All heavy atoms as an XYZ file, in Angstrom:
724
protein
N      25.854      5.395    -35.675
C      26.037      4.306    -34.733
C      26.058      4.803    -33.308
O      25.412      4.220    -32.445
C      27.335      3.572    -35.074
C      27.566      2.330    -34.251
S      26.373      1.052    -34.580
C      27.323     -0.083    -35.496
N      26.745      5.885    -33.055
C      26.806      6.436    -31.682
C      25.444      6.943    -31.242
O      25.091      6.813    -30.068
C      27.825      7.561    -31.614
C      28.046      8.026    -30.207
S      29.514      9.054    -30.183
C      29.434      9.651    -28.506
N      24.670      7.546    -32.169
C      23.353      8.063    -31.817
C      22.453      6.918    -31.367
O      21.653      7.074    -30.459
C      22.749      8.802    -33.016
N      22.547      5.753    -31.973
C      21.769      4.597    -31.601
C      22.124      4.139    -30.186
O      21.253      3.808    -29.395
C      21.994      3.450    -32.580
O      21.678      3.910    -33.924
C      21.113      2.256    -32.266
N      23.395      4.163    -29.889
C      23.891      3.764    -28.550
C      23.401      4.721    -27.454
O      22.939      4.299    -26.395
N      23.425      6.030    -27.788
C      22.947      7.058    -26.842
C      21.436      6.896    -26.655
O      20.936      6.958    -25.532
C      23.306      8.469    -27.311
C      22.635      9.526    -26.484
C      24.821      8.656    -27.276
N      20.719      6.665    -27.709
C      19.270      6.489    -27.633
C      18.922      5.234    -26.813
O      17.985      5.271    -26.022
C      18.651      6.405    -29.022
N      19.662      4.156    -27.009
C      19.421      2.947    -26.265
C      19.723      3.130    -24.784
O      18.962      2.702    -23.888
C      20.303      1.816    -26.809
N      20.794      3.854    -24.425
C      21.119      4.156    -23.061
C      20.046      5.022    -22.430
O      19.614      4.770    -21.284
C      22.505      4.822    -22.986
C      22.967      5.183    -21.576
C      23.065      3.959    -20.688
C      24.296      5.922    -21.621
N      19.588      6.027    -23.131
C      18.535      6.897    -22.591
C      17.260      6.124    -22.359
O      16.606      6.273    -21.348
C      18.286      8.038    -23.601
C      17.285      9.094    -23.150
C      17.719      9.742    -21.851
C      17.119     10.149    -24.228
N      16.901      5.242    -23.282
C      15.693      4.426    -23.129
C      15.844      3.507    -21.898
O      14.888      3.303    -21.135
C      15.438      3.588    -24.376
N      17.010      2.947    -21.728
C      17.272      2.079    -20.567
C      17.144      2.870    -19.248
O      16.515      2.375    -18.293
C      18.630      1.444    -20.688
C      19.061      0.505    -19.594
C      18.178     -0.731    -19.586
C      20.522      0.077    -19.763
N      17.705      4.027    -19.228
C      17.641      4.846    -17.996
C      16.197      5.285    -17.697
O      15.772      5.216    -16.549
C      18.537      6.081    -18.142
C      20.040      5.820    -18.121
C      20.808      7.076    -18.420
C      20.454      5.231    -16.784
N      15.464      5.693    -18.739
C      14.066      6.112    -18.492
C      13.237      4.908    -18.078
O      12.359      5.037    -17.210
C      13.512      6.753    -19.787
C      14.072      8.131    -20.129
C      13.532      8.584    -21.468
C      13.706      9.128    -19.042
N      13.443      3.793    -18.698
C      12.689      2.601    -18.342
C      13.004      2.145    -16.900
O      12.111      1.798    -16.127
N      14.238      2.207    -16.525
C      14.635      1.869    -15.153
C      14.069      2.842    -14.156
O      13.584      2.442    -13.086
N      14.059      4.119    -14.519
C      13.456      5.137    -13.605
C      11.945      4.946    -13.445
O      11.427      5.037    -12.333
N      11.289      4.606    -14.520
C       9.825      4.371    -14.495
C       9.566      3.124    -13.626
O       8.618      3.128    -12.842
C       9.246      4.210    -15.872
N      10.352      2.115    -13.784
C      10.157      0.888    -12.993
C      10.337      1.201    -11.489
O       9.525      0.778    -10.646
C      11.123     -0.216    -13.418
C      11.110     -1.376    -12.482
C      10.038     -2.312    -12.527
C      12.088     -1.560    -11.520
C       9.991     -3.374    -11.643
C      12.053     -2.641    -10.657
C      10.977     -3.533    -10.701
O      10.965     -4.581     -9.819
N      11.410      1.896    -11.153
C      11.663      2.226     -9.781
C      10.541      3.097     -9.182
O      10.123      2.891     -8.032
C      12.994      2.919     -9.594
C      14.227      2.051     -9.762
C      15.498      2.866     -9.657
C      14.214      0.934     -8.692
N      10.049      4.033     -9.952
C       8.954      4.916     -9.471
C       7.698      4.127     -9.182
O       7.058      4.352     -8.185
C       8.684      6.029    -10.474
N       7.364      3.161    -10.051
C       6.136      2.411     -9.844
C       6.307      1.382     -8.717
O       5.328      0.867     -8.214
C       5.679      1.674    -11.138
O       6.723      0.829    -11.588
C       5.328      2.693    -12.213
N       7.507      1.065     -8.336
C       7.762      0.162     -7.222
C       7.939      0.932     -5.936
O       7.299      0.595     -4.920
C       9.029     -0.632     -7.495
C       9.259     -1.744     -6.460
O       8.295     -2.454     -6.149
O      10.389     -1.851     -5.961
N       8.676      2.004     -5.936
C       8.946      2.762     -4.726
C       7.804      3.667     -4.328
O       7.472      3.758     -3.130
C      10.232      3.614     -4.940
C      10.466      4.584     -3.770
C      11.458      2.701     -5.124
N       7.142      4.292     -5.281
C       6.095      5.268     -4.970
C       4.958      4.700     -4.144
O       4.658      5.200     -3.049
N       4.339      3.596     -4.568
C       3.216      3.033     -3.776
C       3.684      2.553     -2.402
O       2.990      2.713     -1.407
C       2.740      1.850     -4.625
C       3.172      2.151     -6.014
C       4.426      2.917     -5.857
N       4.862      1.951     -2.312
C       5.374      1.464     -1.029
C       5.623      2.631     -0.107
O       5.324      2.538      1.077
C       6.667      0.652     -1.265
C       6.373     -0.681     -1.884
C       7.669     -1.466     -2.097
C       7.367     -2.792     -2.799
N       8.588     -3.534     -3.068
N       6.200      3.704     -0.601
C       6.479      4.843      0.260
C       5.181      5.440      0.803
O       5.090      5.806      1.988
C       7.280      5.905     -0.510
N       4.196      5.560     -0.050
C       2.906      6.097      0.401
C       2.268      5.207      1.460
O       1.784      5.720      2.506
C       1.981      6.274     -0.793
N       2.251      3.936      1.235
C       1.642      2.987      2.223
C       2.404      2.979      3.523
O       1.825      2.964      4.598
C       1.544      1.588      1.609
C       0.450      1.480      0.569
C       0.199      0.030      0.200
N       1.365     -0.672     -0.323
C       1.686     -0.774     -1.574
N       0.958     -0.169     -2.513
N       2.780     -1.421     -1.941
N       3.756      2.949      3.436
C       4.534      2.946      4.669
C       4.269      4.214      5.496
O       4.173      4.146      6.725
C       6.053      2.895      4.342
C       6.530      1.553      3.890
S       8.262      1.578      3.360
C       9.074      2.374      4.684
N       4.136      5.323      4.816
C       3.948      6.574      5.511
C       2.590      6.590      6.224
O       2.508      6.956      7.420
C       4.052      7.776      4.546
O       5.326      7.723      3.889
C       3.896      9.096      5.243
N       1.522      6.237      5.536
C       0.222      6.282      6.212
C       0.139      5.205      7.289
O      -0.484      5.451      8.311
C      -0.959      6.136      5.208
O      -0.733      4.943      4.438
C      -1.099      7.287      4.296
N       0.723      4.091      7.056
C       0.690      3.008      8.040
C       1.376      3.459      9.346
O       1.002      3.016     10.430
C       1.339      1.764      7.475
C       1.141      0.539      8.322
C       1.619     -0.641      7.556
N       0.688     -0.831      6.474
C       0.254     -2.017      6.038
N       0.639     -3.091      6.646
N      -0.552     -2.128      5.039
N       2.351      4.298      9.251
C       3.109      4.775     10.405
C       2.452      6.031     11.021
O       2.255      6.105     12.225
C       4.544      5.093     10.034
C       5.330      5.596     11.179
C       5.547      6.884     11.543
C       6.041      4.823     12.147
N       6.314      6.966     12.678
C       6.613      5.691     13.042
C       6.217      3.430     12.312
C       7.379      5.229     14.162
C       6.975      3.009     13.384
C       7.551      3.895     14.279
N       2.076      6.974     10.182
C       1.622      8.264     10.669
C       0.237      8.217     11.282
O       0.000      8.829     12.338
C       1.678      9.354      9.533
C       0.950     10.590      9.904
C       3.132      9.629      9.172
N      -0.702      7.500     10.674
C      -2.071      7.500     11.173
C      -2.148      7.055     12.645
O      -2.687      7.802     13.472
C      -2.962      6.672     10.279
S      -4.712      6.637     10.818
N      -1.662      5.884     13.004
C      -1.761      5.522     14.431
C      -0.927      6.376     15.333
O      -1.279      6.652     16.483
C      -1.297      4.047     14.473
C      -0.655      3.819     13.176
C      -1.129      4.791     12.182
N       0.203      6.848     14.834
C       1.070      7.681     15.647
C       0.369      8.984     16.026
O       0.370      9.409     17.192
C       2.363      7.974     14.894
S       3.564      8.900     15.870
N      -0.322      9.612     15.078
C      -0.996     10.854     15.315
C      -2.348     10.682     16.006
O      -2.647     11.357     16.977
C      -1.161     11.676     13.981
C      -2.080     12.891     14.182
C       0.212     12.108     13.446
N      -3.158      9.778     15.480
C      -4.553      9.696     15.931
C      -4.812      8.693     17.045
O      -5.799      8.793     17.731
C      -5.472      9.421     14.734
C      -5.465     10.556     13.751
C      -4.951     10.379     12.479
C      -5.971     11.787     14.086
C      -4.943     11.412     11.563
C      -5.943     12.844     13.188
C      -5.453     12.648     11.929
N      -3.932      7.689     17.260
C      -4.088      6.755     18.353
C      -3.170      7.198     19.505
O      -3.635      7.364     20.647
C      -3.795      5.324     17.903
C      -3.892      4.368     19.103
C      -4.776      4.890     16.813
N      -1.898      7.409     19.191
C      -0.959      7.805     20.254
C      -1.041      9.280     20.574
O      -0.478      9.742     21.556
C       0.477      7.482     19.814
C       0.714      5.984     19.649
C       2.101      5.702     19.124
O       3.014      6.543     19.310
O       2.295      4.626     18.510
N      -1.732     10.056     19.735
C      -1.943     11.523     19.894
C      -0.607     12.276     19.986
O      -0.456     13.151     20.852
C      -2.853     11.778     21.108
C      -4.215     11.154     20.905
C      -5.127     11.420     22.074
O      -4.755     11.963     23.075
N      -6.380     11.042     21.888
N       0.302     11.962     19.081
C       1.565     12.669     19.044
C       1.514     13.693     17.913
O       0.712     13.648     17.009
C       2.695     11.660     18.769
C       2.824     10.658     19.947
C       3.869      9.562     19.688
N       5.168     10.180     19.535
C       6.164      9.626     18.896
N       6.009      8.480     18.264
N       7.355     10.228     18.808
N       2.455     14.611     17.963
C       2.573     15.617     16.887
C       3.129     14.955     15.639
O       3.954     14.025     15.712
C       3.481     16.765     17.310
C       2.958     17.583     18.463
C       1.699     18.354     18.045
O       1.642     18.855     16.934
O       0.809     18.463     18.904
N       2.664     15.465     14.459
C       3.142     14.914     13.185
C       4.646     14.890     13.073
O       5.231     13.860     12.680
C       2.515     15.677     12.011
C       2.987     15.251     10.646
C       2.684     13.795     10.365
C       2.397     16.167      9.584
N       5.297     15.989     13.428
C       6.764     16.024     13.287
C       7.450     15.000     14.131
O       8.427     14.360     13.734
C       7.297     17.442     13.605
C       8.779     17.597     13.243
C       9.037     17.329     11.760
O       8.436     17.923     10.890
N       9.985     16.449     11.479
N       6.934     14.733     15.352
C       7.518     13.709     16.198
C       7.374     12.328     15.554
O       8.279     11.505     15.610
C       6.889     13.739     17.575
N       6.227     12.097     14.932
C       6.010     10.830     14.278
C       6.934     10.640     13.085
O       7.540      9.590     12.888
C       4.543     10.730     13.790
S       3.362     10.738     15.136
N       7.081     11.719     12.297
C       7.987     11.684     11.126
C       9.418     11.457     11.585
O      10.149     10.647     11.010
C       7.837     12.970     10.301
C       8.946     13.066      9.248
C       6.471     12.988      9.636
N       9.817     12.121     12.667
C      11.164     11.941     13.186
C      11.476     10.541     13.609
O      12.608     10.111     13.562
C      11.420     12.899     14.343
C      11.459     14.359     13.934
O      11.594     14.654     12.733
O      11.350     15.232     14.829
N      10.447      9.791     14.059
C      10.669      8.424     14.539
C      10.435      7.335     13.448
O      10.589      6.187     13.760
C       9.691      8.158     15.688
C      10.066      8.859     16.948
O      11.183      9.347     17.037
O       9.230      8.935     17.889
N      10.173      7.729     12.244
C       9.981      6.773     11.150
C      11.254      5.984     10.963
O      12.339      6.539     10.890
C       9.538      7.412      9.857
C       8.126      7.956      9.905
S       7.641      8.790      8.376
C       7.503      7.400      7.269
N      11.112      4.643     10.780
C      12.296      3.803     10.555
C      12.934      4.154      9.204
O      14.132      4.232      9.100
C      11.892      2.335     10.622
C      13.036      1.424     10.297
C      11.342      2.013     12.010
N      12.108      4.329      8.193
C      12.562      4.703      6.861
C      11.951      6.083      6.590
O      10.717      6.240      6.568
C      12.083      3.710      5.778
C      12.501      4.192      4.392
C      12.618      2.314      6.059
N      12.755      7.079      6.391
C      12.297      8.448      6.156
C      11.796      8.573      4.711
O      12.603      8.638      3.809
C      13.389      9.464      6.454
C      12.916     10.890      6.295
O      11.763     11.142      6.045
N      13.858     11.821      6.422
N      10.486      8.595      4.567
C       9.891      8.708      3.234
C       9.583     10.174      2.849
O       9.109     10.425      1.737
C       8.613      7.878      3.150
O       7.693      8.343      4.090
C       8.929      6.382      3.340
N       9.806     11.077      3.770
C       9.346     12.475      3.557
C      10.011     13.138      2.370
O       9.387     14.074      1.802
C       9.543     13.328      4.806
O      10.908     13.261      5.248
C       8.609     12.836      5.930
N      11.209     12.777      1.918
C      11.700     13.463      0.725
C      10.848     13.225     -0.537
O      10.874     14.032     -1.451
C      13.123     12.863      0.537
C      13.525     12.448      1.888
C      12.239     11.952      2.528
N      10.100     12.124     -0.569
C       9.291     11.845     -1.755
C       7.790     11.791     -1.443
O       7.016     11.480     -2.339
C       9.745     10.552     -2.448
C       9.520      9.330     -1.521
C      11.176     10.643     -2.932
C       9.731      8.025     -2.240
N       7.395     12.073     -0.209
C       5.985     12.040      0.111
C       5.463     13.354      0.680
O       6.224     14.117      1.276
C       5.641     10.953      1.159
O       6.408     11.171      2.328
C       5.903      9.574      0.624
N       4.205     13.594      0.477
C       3.479     14.724      1.108
C       2.427     14.118      1.993
O       1.703     13.201      1.596
C       2.852     15.610      0.031
C       2.193     16.868      0.618
C       1.484     17.678     -0.445
N       0.174     17.068     -0.694
C      -0.284     16.657     -1.856
N       0.453     16.717     -2.928
N      -1.497     16.124     -1.976
N       2.351     14.577      3.252
C       1.424     14.038      4.202
C       0.343     15.042      4.498
O       0.628     16.207      4.793
C       2.160     13.662      5.548
C       3.318     12.712      5.270
C       1.171     13.068      6.558
C       4.286     12.562      6.431
N      -0.922     14.595      4.459
C      -2.046     15.438      4.816
C      -2.843     14.731      5.932
O      -3.147     13.572      5.837
C      -2.950     15.666      3.624
C      -2.307     16.481      2.517
C      -3.267     16.697      1.363
O      -4.464     16.845      1.596
O      -2.762     16.678      0.236
N      -3.116     15.479      6.966
C      -3.946     14.975      8.084
C      -5.346     15.598      8.056
O      -5.450     16.808      7.772
C      -3.273     15.272      9.423
C      -1.888     14.721      9.650
C      -1.331     15.181     10.993
C      -1.878     13.210      9.535
N      -6.333     14.801      8.348
C      -7.707     15.340      8.424
C      -8.214     14.996      9.823
O      -8.681     13.869     10.059
C      -8.630     14.709      7.376
C     -10.015     15.266      7.397
O     -10.405     15.961      8.378
O     -10.766     14.999      6.426
N      -8.114     15.950     10.759
C      -8.545     15.685     12.124
C     -10.020     15.346     12.227
O     -10.460     14.593     13.118
C      -8.245     16.996     12.876
C      -7.209     17.691     12.044
C      -7.514     17.292     10.649
N     -10.850     15.877     11.324
C     -12.304     15.600     11.364
C     -12.618     14.129     11.177
O     -13.483     13.589     11.866
N     -11.937     13.478     10.229
C     -12.150     12.061      9.980
C     -11.088     11.206     10.601
O     -11.149      9.970     10.450
C     -12.219     11.787      8.445
O     -10.958     12.157      7.894
C     -13.351     12.549      7.808
N     -10.133     11.830     11.249
C      -8.999     11.152     11.842
C      -8.298     10.253     10.771
O      -8.175      9.031     10.975
C      -9.367     10.370     13.115
C      -9.797     11.252     14.234
C     -10.035     10.514     15.510
O     -10.661      9.436     15.515
O      -9.528     10.995     16.527
N      -7.916     10.868      9.711
C      -7.272     10.096      8.611
C      -5.983     10.802      8.204
O      -5.824     11.992      8.348
C      -8.205      9.960      7.426
O      -8.503     11.196      6.875
N      -5.113      9.968      7.666
C      -3.839     10.451      7.118
C      -3.744     10.023      5.683
O      -4.057      8.870      5.367
C      -2.657      9.907      7.888
N      -3.344     10.920      4.805
C      -3.176     10.611      3.394
C      -1.746     10.976      3.021
O      -1.279     12.076      3.333
C      -4.153     11.405      2.524
O      -5.482     11.113      2.938
C      -4.009     11.047      1.054
N      -1.070     10.060      2.381
C       0.276     10.321      1.883
C       0.295     10.202      0.386
O      -0.286      9.272     -0.162
C       1.283      9.353      2.476
N       0.920     11.131     -0.293
C       1.099     11.125     -1.725
C       2.594     11.040     -2.017
O       3.346     11.927     -1.577
C       0.482     12.354     -2.370
O      -0.865     12.488     -1.959
C       0.562     12.274     -3.876
N       3.006     10.001     -2.719
C       4.430      9.834     -3.047
C       4.668     10.085     -4.510
O       3.897      9.679     -5.342
C       4.844      8.414     -2.658
N       5.740     10.792     -4.754
C       6.158     11.121     -6.128
C       5.032     11.772     -6.938
O       4.851     11.531     -8.110
C       6.647      9.838     -6.860
C       7.863      9.132     -6.214
C       8.150      7.842     -6.930
C       9.077     10.091     -6.240
N       4.242     12.584     -6.247
C       3.131     13.377     -6.832
C       2.018     12.529     -7.436
O       1.055     13.072     -7.948
C       3.670     14.308     -7.903
C       4.743     15.275     -7.488
C       5.290     16.008     -8.691
C       4.214     16.253     -6.436
N       2.051     11.218     -7.344
C       1.081     10.405     -8.048
C       0.495      9.257     -7.218
O      -0.701      9.023     -7.268
C       1.745      9.812     -9.313
C       0.812      9.011    -10.139
C      -0.189      9.597    -10.921
C       0.923      7.645    -10.218
C      -1.072      8.874    -11.682
C       0.062      6.857    -10.959
C      -0.942      7.473    -11.729
N       1.299      8.603     -6.428
C       0.846      7.405     -5.709
C       0.302      7.838     -4.320
O       0.986      8.514     -3.571
C       2.009      6.438     -5.520
C       2.599      6.008     -6.818
C       3.765      6.615     -7.295
C       1.998      5.057     -7.593
C       4.293      6.232     -8.505
C       2.498      4.654     -8.817
C       3.660      5.274     -9.272
N      -0.940      7.423     -4.052
C      -1.608      7.888     -2.855
C      -2.040      6.707     -1.990
O      -2.433      5.683     -2.479
C      -2.797      8.724     -3.228
C      -3.455      9.470     -2.077
C      -4.491     10.443     -2.548
O      -4.130     11.587     -2.916
O      -5.680     10.039     -2.598
N      -1.985      6.950     -0.689
C      -2.435      5.949      0.290
C      -3.152      6.703      1.411
O      -2.768      7.812      1.751
C      -1.271      5.166      0.849
O      -1.676      4.257      1.834
N      -4.178      6.070      1.993
C      -4.930      6.716      3.059
C      -5.228      5.677      4.147
O      -5.543      4.535      3.846
C      -6.218      7.253      2.502
C      -7.123      7.949      3.515
C      -8.389      8.434      2.841
N      -9.382      8.725      3.799
C      -9.970      9.915      3.910
N      -9.641     10.888      3.099
N     -10.903     10.125      4.819
N      -5.154      6.120      5.375
C      -5.505      5.307      6.530
C      -6.393      6.138      7.441
O      -6.149      7.354      7.632
C      -4.285      4.823      7.270
N      -7.417      5.500      8.007
C      -8.370      6.173      8.879
C      -8.451      5.448     10.211
O      -8.551      4.193     10.217
C      -9.771      6.258      8.232
O      -9.636      6.959      6.996
C     -10.750      6.997      9.098
N      -8.481      6.196     11.299
C      -8.591      5.601     12.628
C      -9.958      4.933     12.774
O     -10.983      5.504     12.435
C      -8.433      6.634     13.710
C      -8.467      6.063     15.088
C      -8.232      7.158     16.157
N      -8.451      6.647     17.453
C      -9.592      6.640     18.114
N     -10.643      7.223     17.541
N      -9.704      6.134     19.306
N      -9.924      3.716     13.360
C     -11.164      3.006     13.685
C     -11.276      3.077     15.191
O     -10.371      2.576     15.895
C     -11.082      1.548     13.204
C     -12.322      0.793     13.625
C     -10.922      1.515     11.688
N     -12.325      3.681     15.737
C     -12.475      3.795     17.200
C     -12.353      2.432     17.910
O     -12.883      1.416     17.452
C     -13.880      4.368     17.397
C     -14.171      5.111     16.131
C     -13.474      4.289     15.029
N     -11.593      2.435     18.975
C     -11.389      1.195     19.747
C     -10.317      0.295     19.142
O     -10.010     -0.738     19.722
N      -9.801      0.663     17.997
C      -8.742     -0.126     17.365
C      -7.608      0.819     16.962
O      -7.331      1.776     17.657
C      -9.331     -0.818     16.126
C     -10.428     -1.801     16.475
C     -10.992     -2.422     15.196
O     -10.382     -2.432     14.144
N     -12.217     -2.948     15.321
N      -6.956      0.548     15.862
C      -5.947      1.410     15.364
C      -6.414      2.053     14.055
O      -7.559      2.503     14.016
C      -4.646      0.619     15.115
O      -3.575      1.487     14.807
N      -5.612      2.043     13.049
C      -6.003      2.631     11.775
C      -6.201      1.580     10.714
O      -5.473      0.582     10.662
C      -4.964      3.624     11.295
S      -4.866      5.122     12.313
N      -7.148      1.808      9.823
C      -7.438      0.892      8.706
C      -6.931      1.515      7.424
O      -7.245      2.641      7.103
C      -8.952      0.664      8.608
C      -9.301     -0.280      7.428
C     -10.839     -0.432      7.279
N     -11.431      0.881      6.919
C     -12.434      1.417      7.517
N     -13.057      0.836      8.514
N     -12.901      2.589      7.120
N      -6.155      0.731      6.698
C      -5.662      1.190      5.393
C      -6.816      1.160      4.433
O      -7.578      0.168      4.357
C      -4.548      0.280      4.896
C      -3.282      0.256      5.765
S      -2.452      1.866      5.835
C      -1.851      1.942      4.171
N      -7.031      2.246      3.698
C      -8.106      2.339      2.735
C      -7.655      2.100      1.313
O      -8.284      1.449      0.519
C      -8.825      3.684      2.883
C      -9.508      3.781      4.228
C     -10.218      5.097      4.428
O     -10.557      5.772      3.436
O     -10.484      5.452      5.579
N      -6.558      2.756      0.938
C      -5.962      2.570     -0.360
C      -4.576      3.077     -0.371
O      -4.120      3.665      0.568
C      -6.768      3.220     -1.463
C      -7.089      4.676     -1.286
C      -6.198      5.650     -1.702
C      -8.252      5.105     -0.693
C      -6.457      6.983     -1.546
C      -8.545      6.450     -0.518
C      -7.627      7.387     -0.931
O      -7.898      8.687     -0.768
């Protein structure tokens, strides 16, 4: 009886964790690229200054990559969810995915 209760609790925790990851991961990636791309490529600020000014600090769960050649920022959250934004000349940045 106790083993069934422990198994049910473990399933609930894993299911809740998976739900949160699929909700938080994509949002964190999109928020990061939406903030970092224009900050770096339009305002021409340093990445660290942009990260320091983020309203919600997503850096504990995201990795940010900048490509100066294409003027794009890519954020990967929780090792799986990815978002990319590229600067559009004369405008700001366009979210790609």
